[in-house]
N, C-alpha and C positions, 0 to 999 in steps of 0.2 A: 493589495489586501494585507491588513495587519492581523496578527493572531497572537494570542497570549501563550500558546504552547511553546515550550523550549526544547522539547525532544524532537527536533526536526532533522531527519536523516536524508541527505541527497542520495537518490538511488536511480536505478534504471529498470524499466519494466522488462521482465523476461518473458512473461506469459500472462494472457488474459483468458480465463476459462468462464465462458458465458453460460448462465442458467436462464430460467424463465424470469425470475424476479431478482436474483442475486448473482454476483460474479466474484470469482476469486482472482486477485491480482497478485502475481508472484513478482517480487522485485529483488534486484541484486544490490546489496550495500556492502561494498568493500569485500566481495567474495562470499558474503553471507546472504542467505535468503530471508526475506521478510515477506509474509503472506498477509494480505488483507482481504476481508469479505466486504464488498460494497454493493450498493444497488445497481441494477442495470441502468436506471435513470442517470446515475452518476457516471457510469462508464460512457454512456452516450453523450452526456453533456461535456465531459472532459475529452472525449475522443481518444481514449487510451488504447495504445497498441504497443507491441514489443519494440524496444529500442527507445521509447520515450524517456526523457529525463523528468523525474518527478521528485517531490519531497514527501517522505513518509512521516506523518505526525503521529507520535506514539504517546498514548495516555493509558496508564495502567494504575489500577488501585491496589493490585497485589502483584508481587513478584515471587515466584517459587524457584527454589534451587533443588535439583535432584542429583545425587551422585551415585 
């Protein structure tokens, strides 16, 4: 599969928290946590589980910095 996104981060799934419709996927990227909310359909299609190697594609229209 080819994709136009360039913010692709190779990560490892740490945790999958399943809900009725949505799930939270917690990933480790170089010691940092990335959290994504995706549909249960996607979780099931991808068969995601802790320890899986994945790519996190990041698309943001805004970036905020707080100090």
